[in-house]
MIDOSE-1310 file (N, C-alpha, C; in nm, 2 decimals, decimal comma, always signed):
residues 128
qlql	-2,48/-1,54/-15,19/-2,42/-1,66/-15,21/-2,48/-1,72/-15,34; -2,40/-1,76/-15,43/-2,44/-1,82/-15,56/-2,46/-1,97/-15,54; -2,58/-2,00/-15,59/-2,62/-2,14/-15,58/-2,70/-2,19/-15,69; -2,68/-2,31/-15,73/-2,77/-2,38/-15,82/-2,83/-2,50/-15,75
vesg	-2,96/-2,52/-15,77/-3,03/-2,62/-15,70/-3,11/-2,70/-15,80; -3,08/-2,83/-15,80/-3,16/-2,92/-15,89/-3,28/-2,98/-15,81; -3,38/-3,01/-15,89/-3,50/-3,08/-15,83/-3,56/-3,16/-15,94; -3,66/-3,24/-15,90/-3,74/-3,32/-15,98/-3,70/-3,47/-16,00
gglv	-3,59/-3,50/-15,93/-3,55/-3,65/-15,95/-3,65/-3,74/-15,86; -3,62/-3,87/-15,88/-3,71/-3,97/-15,81/-3,70/-4,10/-15,88; -3,79/-4,19/-15,84/-3,78/-4,32/-15,89/-3,89/-4,34/-16,00; -3,86/-4,39/-16,11/-3,95/-4,40/-16,22/-3,93/-4,54/-16,29
qpgg	-4,03/-4,59/-16,34/-4,02/-4,73/-16,42/-3,96/-4,71/-16,55; -3,90/-4,81/-16,61/-3,83/-4,80/-16,74/-3,95/-4,76/-16,85; -3,91/-4,67/-16,93/-4,01/-4,61/-17,03/-4,08/-4,49/-16,97; -4,06/-4,46/-16,85/-4,13/-4,34/-16,78/-4,06/-4,21/-16,82
slrl	-4,11/-4,10/-16,76/-4,06/-3,97/-16,78/-4,04/-3,90/-16,64; -3,95/-3,81/-16,65/-3,91/-3,72/-16,54/-3,87/-3,58/-16,59; -3,91/-3,47/-16,52/-3,86/-3,34/-16,56/-3,78/-3,29/-16,45; -3,65/-3,27/-16,48/-3,55/-3,20/-16,38/-3,55/-3,05/-16,40
scaa	-3,54/-2,98/-16,29/-3,52/-2,83/-16,29/-3,40/-2,79/-16,23; -3,34/-2,69/-16,27/-3,21/-2,63/-16,22/-3,25/-2,48/-16,19; -3,25/-2,44/-16,07/-3,29/-2,31/-16,03/-3,16/-2,24/-15,97; -3,15/-2,11/-16,00/-3,04/-2,03/-15,95/-3,08/-1,93/-15,84
sgft	-3,00/-1,92/-15,74/-3,03/-1,82/-15,65/-2,89/-1,74/-15,62; -2,91/-1,61/-15,60/-2,80/-1,53/-15,58/-2,74/-1,47/-15,71; -2,79/-1,51/-15,83/-2,74/-1,46/-15,95/-2,84/-1,50/-16,07; -2,83/-1,43/-16,17/-2,92/-1,46/-16,28/-2,85/-1,55/-16,39
ldyy	-2,93/-1,65/-16,44/-2,88/-1,74/-16,53/-2,87/-1,68/-16,67; -2,93/-1,56/-16,69/-2,94/-1,51/-16,83/-2,82/-1,51/-16,92; -2,70/-1,49/-16,85/-2,57/-1,47/-16,93/-2,50/-1,60/-16,94; -2,55/-1,71/-16,89/-2,48/-1,84/-16,87/-2,53/-1,95/-16,97
aigw	-2,45/-2,02/-17,03/-2,50/-2,16/-17,08/-2,50/-2,24/-16,96; -2,59/-2,34/-16,96/-2,63/-2,44/-16,86/-2,61/-2,58/-16,92; -2,54/-2,65/-16,84/-2,52/-2,80/-16,88/-2,58/-2,88/-16,77; -2,63/-3,00/-16,82/-2,67/-3,11/-16,73/-2,57/-3,23/-16,74
frqa	-2,54/-3,29/-16,63/-2,44/-3,39/-16,62/-2,50/-3,49/-16,54; -2,44/-3,62/-16,54/-2,48/-3,72/-16,45/-2,36/-3,81/-16,41; -2,38/-3,87/-16,30/-2,28/-3,96/-16,25/-2,35/-4,08/-16,18; -2,32/-4,20/-16,24/-2,37/-4,32/-16,18/-2,26/-4,38/-16,10
pgke	-2,31/-4,47/-16,00/-2,22/-4,53/-15,91/-2,11/-4,60/-15,98; -1,98/-4,56/-15,93/-1,87/-4,63/-15,99/-1,82/-4,58/-16,12; -1,89/-4,48/-16,18/-1,86/-4,43/-16,31/-1,82/-4,28/-16,30; -1,75/-4,23/-16,40/-1,72/-4,10/-16,41/-1,84/-4,01/-16,44
regv	-1,83/-3,88/-16,40/-1,94/-3,79/-16,45/-1,94/-3,78/-16,59; -2,05/-3,76/-16,66/-2,06/-3,75/-16,80/-2,15/-3,64/-16,84; -2,13/-3,57/-16,95/-2,22/-3,46/-17,00/-2,34/-3,52/-17,06; -2,46/-3,46/-17,03/-2,59/-3,51/-17,09/-2,64/-3,41/-17,19
scin	-2,65/-3,28/-17,16/-2,71/-3,18/-17,24/-2,66/-3,05/-17,20; -2,67/-2,95/-17,30/-2,64/-2,81/-17,26/-2,72/-2,72/-17,34; -2,74/-2,60/-17,30/-2,82/-2,50/-17,37/-2,75/-2,36/-17,36; -2,74/-2,28/-17,46/-2,67/-2,16/-17,45/-2,77/-2,06/-17,38
ssgg	-2,71/-1,93/-17,36/-2,78/-1,84/-17,28/-2,91/-1,79/-17,33; -2,93/-1,79/-17,46/-3,05/-1,75/-17,52/-3,16/-1,86/-17,55; -3,10/-1,98/-17,54/-3,18/-2,10/-17,57/-3,18/-2,14/-17,71; -3,10/-2,07/-17,80/-3,10/-2,11/-17,93/-3,01/-2,21/-17,98
itny	-2,92/-2,25/-17,89/-2,82/-2,37/-17,91/-2,84/-2,47/-17,81; -2,86/-2,59/-17,85/-2,85/-2,71/-17,75/-2,77/-2,82/-17,81; -2,72/-2,90/-17,72/-2,65/-3,01/-17,75/-2,67/-3,13/-17,66; -2,66/-3,25/-17,71/-2,69/-3,37/-17,63/-2,59/-3,48/-17,65
adsv	-2,57/-3,55/-17,55/-2,49/-3,67/-17,56/-2,57/-3,77/-17,65; -2,48/-3,85/-17,72/-2,55/-3,94/-17,81/-2,65/-4,05/-17,74; -2,62/-4,08/-17,61/-2,70/-4,17/-17,54/-2,84/-4,12/-17,51; -2,86/-3,99/-17,51/-2,99/-3,94/-17,47/-3,06/-3,87/-17,58
kgrf	-2,99/-3,85/-17,69/-3,05/-3,77/-17,81/-3,17/-3,84/-17,85; -3,28/-3,75/-17,87/-3,41/-3,81/-17,91/-3,50/-3,84/-17,79; -3,44/-3,85/-17,67/-3,52/-3,88/-17,56/-3,53/-3,77/-17,46; -3,43/-3,69/-17,44/-3,42/-3,58/-17,36/-3,43/-3,45/-17,43
aisr	-3,48/-3,35/-17,36/-3,50/-3,22/-17,42/-3,47/-3,11/-17,31; -3,37/-3,03/-17,34/-3,33/-2,92/-17,25/-3,40/-2,79/-17,29; -3,45/-2,71/-17,19/-3,51/-2,58/-17,22/-3,48/-2,49/-17,11; -3,51/-2,36/-17,13/-3,48/-2,27/-17,03/-3,59/-2,16/-17,02
dnak	-3,62/-2,10/-16,91/-3,70/-1,99/-16,88/-3,62/-1,88/-16,81; -3,57/-1,79/-16,88/-3,49/-1,69/-16,81/-3,57/-1,60/-16,72; -3,70/-1,59/-16,75/-3,78/-1,51/-16,66/-3,79/-1,57/-16,53; -3,80/-1,70/-16,53/-3,80/-1,78/-16,40/-3,67/-1,81/-16,34
ntvs	-3,56/-1,79/-16,42/-3,43/-1,81/-16,38/-3,41/-1,97/-16,36; -3,47/-2,05/-16,45/-3,46/-2,19/-16,43/-3,43/-2,25/-16,58; -3,36/-2,37/-16,57/-3,34/-2,45/-16,68/-3,39/-2,59/-16,65; -3,46/-2,66/-16,75/-3,53/-2,78/-16,73/-3,47/-2,88/-16,82
lqmn	-3,48/-3,01/-16,78/-3,44/-3,12/-16,86/-3,55/-3,22/-16,86; -3,62/-3,24/-16,97/-3,74/-3,33/-16,99/-3,67/-3,47/-17,03; -3,70/-3,57/-16,95/-3,64/-3,69/-16,98/-3,75/-3,79/-17,00; -3,75/-3,85/-17,12/-3,86/-3,94/-17,17/-3,79/-4,07/-17,20
slkp	-3,88/-4,18/-17,21/-3,83/-4,32/-17,25/-3,70/-4,35/-17,16; -3,72/-4,33/-17,03/-3,61/-4,36/-16,95/-3,57/-4,50/-16,94; -3,44/-4,53/-16,93/-3,39/-4,66/-16,92/-3,31/-4,68/-16,79; -3,29/-4,80/-16,76/-3,23/-4,83/-16,63/-3,08/-4,77/-16,63
edta	-3,01/-4,76/-16,74/-2,88/-4,69/-16,75/-2,88/-4,55/-16,74; -3,00/-4,49/-16,73/-3,00/-4,35/-16,70/-3,00/-4,31/-16,55; -3,00/-4,42/-16,47/-2,99/-4,40/-16,33/-2,86/-4,34/-16,28; -2,87/-4,23/-16,22/-2,75/-4,15/-16,17/-2,80/-4,03/-16,10
vyyc	-2,70/-3,97/-16,04/-2,72/-3,83/-15,98/-2,70/-3,73/-16,09; -2,79/-3,64/-16,11/-2,80/-3,55/-16,21/-2,76/-3,41/-16,16; -2,67/-3,34/-16,22/-2,62/-3,21/-16,18/-2,63/-3,11/-16,29; -2,66/-2,98/-16,25/-2,65/-2,87/-16,35/-2,53/-2,79/-16,32
atar	-2,48/-2,72/-16,41/-2,37/-2,63/-16,40/-2,36/-2,52/-16,49; -2,29/-2,41/-16,47/-2,29/-2,30/-16,55/-2,16/-2,30/-16,64; -2,17/-2,24/-16,76/-2,06/-2,23/-16,85/-2,07/-2,11/-16,93; -1,96/-2,06/-17,00/-1,98/-1,95/-17,09/-2,04/-1,99/-17,23
rcty	-2,01/-2,11/-17,27/-2,07/-2,16/-17,40/-2,12/-2,30/-17,39; -2,22/-2,32/-17,48/-2,27/-2,46/-17,49/-2,21/-2,51/-17,62; -2,12/-2,61/-17,61/-2,06/-2,67/-17,73/-2,07/-2,82/-17,70; -2,07/-2,90/-17,80/-2,07/-3,05/-17,78/-1,94/-3,09/-17,72
ynli	-1,83/-3,04/-17,77/-1,70/-3,09/-17,72/-1,67/-3,04/-17,57; -1,73/-2,92/-17,53/-1,71/-2,87/-17,40/-1,80/-2,96/-17,31; -1,92/-3,00/-17,35/-2,01/-3,08/-17,28/-1,95/-3,22/-17,25; -1,90/-3,27/-17,36/-1,86/-3,42/-17,35/-1,72/-3,43/-17,30
yyyt	-1,62/-3,35/-17,34/-1,48/-3,37/-17,32/-1,41/-3,27/-17,23; -1,45/-3,15/-17,22/-1,38/-3,05/-17,15/-1,47/-2,98/-17,04; -1,56/-3,05/-16,98/-1,64/-2,99/-16,88/-1,58/-2,95/-16,75; -1,47/-3,02/-16,71/-1,40/-2,99/-16,59/-1,34/-2,86/-16,60
seyd	-1,30/-2,81/-16,71/-1,24/-2,67/-16,71/-1,34/-2,57/-16,77; -1,45/-2,61/-16,83/-1,54/-2,52/-16,90/-1,66/-2,49/-16,81; -1,69/-2,57/-16,71/-1,81/-2,55/-16,63/-1,77/-2,50/-16,49; -1,84/-2,40/-16,44/-1,79/-2,33/-16,32/-1,87/-2,36/-16,19
ywgq	-1,99/-2,31/-16,18/-2,07/-2,34/-16,07/-2,16/-2,47/-16,09; -2,16/-2,55/-15,98/-2,22/-2,68/-15,99/-2,32/-2,69/-15,88; -2,44/-2,75/-15,91/-2,54/-2,77/-15,80/-2,50/-2,90/-15,72; -2,59/-2,94/-15,63/-2,55/-3,06/-15,54/-2,61/-3,19/-15,60
gtqv	-2,69/-3,18/-15,69/-2,74/-3,30/-15,77/-2,88/-3,35/-15,71; -2,94/-3,41/-15,80/-3,07/-3,49/-15,77/-3,07/-3,63/-15,83; -3,11/-3,72/-15,74/-3,10/-3,87/-15,78/-3,22/-3,90/-15,88; -3,18/-3,97/-15,98/-3,27/-4,03/-16,07/-3,25/-4,18/-16,07
tvss	-3,36/-4,26/-16,04/-3,35/-4,40/-16,04/-3,45/-4,46/-16,13; -3,41/-4,54/-16,23/-3,50/-4,60/-16,32/-3,50/-4,75/-16,30; -3,61/-4,80/-16,24/-3,62/-4,93/-16,21/-3,76/-4,99/-16,20; -3,78/-5,11/-16,23/-3,91/-5,17/-16,22/-3,92/-5,24/-16,08
């Protein structure tokens, strides 16, 4: 059974940091681009960041650029999202998903058709 499992979410104060992980079971992530997405209550899901299969290409939504960093460890079959300088507006459920390519436009505009397997999400709450 192919599964993506997100972990690392939690409650953090504004300005704090969290590191999310996306782990795969039942398949290897080596050949996939991976994207991170988030959905806040009452809002549509939005793309946050993606990384290509080798790790050489990354893209970020403008709202997180300079604060978040995506990376991958293919030996451990995981992709991580380091989130720094967190703001209350970063509060959302965060999801990871697989794709063939990591491009800015696929991440932001075309993710419903470009991303295949999705995890169940992990809650991130930024509040004082």
